C-alpha positions, 0 to 999 in steps of 0.5 A: 632162252638164256639169261644171265645177270651182270653189273653195269660199271660204266661211270655215267651209267647206260647213257646214249653212247653206250646205250647206242652201242648195246643197241647195235650190238643186240641188233646183229642177232636174230634172237629177241634180246631183253634186259630187265633192271629193277620193275622195268623190262625192256627191249634191247634193239630199242634205243628209246627202250633201253634209255627209259630204264635209266640204268645207273653205274653199279645197277645189276641188270639180267639180259635175257635171250631167246632165239636161234643164236641166243647163246652167241648173242648173251655171251657178246652182249655180256662180255661187252657190258663187263668191258664198259661198252667201249667207255672207260 
């Protein structure tokens, strides 16, 4: 299991479009991918679960990956979140 904290910098937070991008990215990996935001712990491979966290801009979240490709999954996800998930 590996984890890392990152701050969401998308102006509108994790709304539908960046959340969808994050879900599709997580689904490329065999590892389980979870995200903790405040008191919520959600499955990143589920769009409904991810949206239920209601992550706003400036929120620090922690991604937790466990499985055979956990390191690659975590690095790819953190890099993508830091880059804005395809949004400006």
